[in-house]
Structure formats: structure tokens, C-alpha cells
C-alpha positions as CSV (number, residue, x, y, z in Angstrom):
1,M,-9.3,-3.2,2.3
2,I,-11.0,-0.2,3.7
3,Q,-9.2,3.2,3.0
4,D,-10.1,6.7,3.7
5,E,-10.1,9.8,1.4
6,V,-6.4,9.7,1.2
7,F,-6.0,5.9,0.8
8,S,-4.4,5.6,4.4
9,N,-5.8,2.1,5.8
10,V,-5.9,0.5,9.2
11,S,-1.9,0.1,9.4
12,H,-1.2,3.6,8.4
13,Y,-3.4,4.4,11.6
14,A,-1.9,1.7,14.1
15,A,1.3,3.1,13.0
16,V,0.8,6.4,14.7
17,C,-0.7,4.8,17.8
18,A,0.7,5.5,21.5
19,T,1.4,1.8,21.8
20,S,2.7,-0.9,19.4
21,G,0.0,-3.2,20.2
22,P,-2.6,-2.6,17.5
23,L,0.6,-2.9,14.9
24,E,1.7,-6.3,16.3
25,I,-1.9,-7.6,15.8
26,L,-2.1,-6.5,12.2
27,I,1.3,-8.1,11.4
28,S,0.5,-11.3,12.9
29,E,-2.5,-11.5,10.8
30,R,-0.3,-10.8,7.6
31,M,-1.4,-7.2,7.0
32,P,0.7,-5.6,4.2
33,I,3.1,-3.1,5.9
34,D,4.5,-1.2,3.0
35,L,1.3,0.1,1.5
36,T,1.3,3.8,0.2
37,N,-1.4,6.6,0.9
38,K,-2.0,9.1,-1.6
39,M,1.1,11.2,-0.3
40,K,3.1,7.9,-0.7
41,Q,3.3,7.4,2.9
42,T,4.0,4.1,4.4
43,P,3.3,3.1,8.0
44,L,7.0,3.3,8.7
45,L,7.0,6.7,7.3
46,L,4.3,7.8,9.4
47,A,5.6,6.3,12.6
48,A,8.9,8.0,12.3
49,T,7.4,11.4,11.4
50,F,5.3,11.1,14.6
51,G,8.1,10.0,16.8
52,K,6.6,6.4,17.4
53,H,9.9,4.6,18.0
54,A,8.4,1.4,19.3
55,N,6.2,1.2,16.2
56,C,9.2,1.9,14.0
57,E,11.0,-1.0,15.7
58,V,7.9,-3.4,15.2
59,L,7.6,-2.3,11.6
60,L,11.4,-2.7,10.8
61,K,11.6,-6.0,12.6
62,A,8.7,-7.3,10.3
63,G,10.5,-6.2,7.2
64,A,9.4,-3.0,6.5
65,N,11.3,-1.3,3.5
66,W,13.2,1.5,4.9
67,K,15.5,2.2,2.2
68,K,13.6,2.6,-0.8
69,M,10.4,4.0,0.2
70,K,10.1,7.8,-0.1
71,D,6.9,9.9,0.3
72,S,5.9,12.5,-2.1
73,E,8.4,15.1,-1.2
74,G,11.4,12.5,-1.5
75,Y,11.8,12.0,2.3
76,G,12.6,8.5,3.7
77,A,12.0,7.2,7.2
78,I,15.6,8.2,8.3
79,H,14.8,12.0,7.1
80,R,11.3,12.0,8.9
81,A,12.9,10.5,12.1
82,V,15.2,13.4,12.4
């Protein structure tokens, strides 16, 4: 899997897109949705942080782990969404 210098992959970038289309395509192709980058951010954490509500919904419906996943600062998706 291709990653950038902070270990983010295509699912991390799709999570902050303006629409949920890219995420839906990746999920349909069975892209893992709970991968973390160097800052321990999952796609769901990034979508919540950037206010991408539709992307959060798509990730949650696909089974993204919102209860246990926390970033390097100890925040979960619920914290970042507020």
C-alpha cells in the first residue's frame, strides 16, 4: 500500500474529500478503514476533525471503530467532531 511521509494512505485522503464518493469506492474495494498514520489518526478521526459528516457516516456504516481508536493526543472521533 502506498503511504506518504506520515504513513497516511489513500483512505486518509478520501476521508477529508468534499464528497463521500471516493470513500465509497475504496470501501467497495475492501480497503481497510481503520488503518492509522504516524499520528495514530484513522480516516474516521480525520473526517470528524475536518467536519466531513457524510464521510463519517459512510465510515461508521462500513464498521469503522469509533470506540477504541484514539490519536496520538488521546482524542477519539467524538472529541474531534466537537
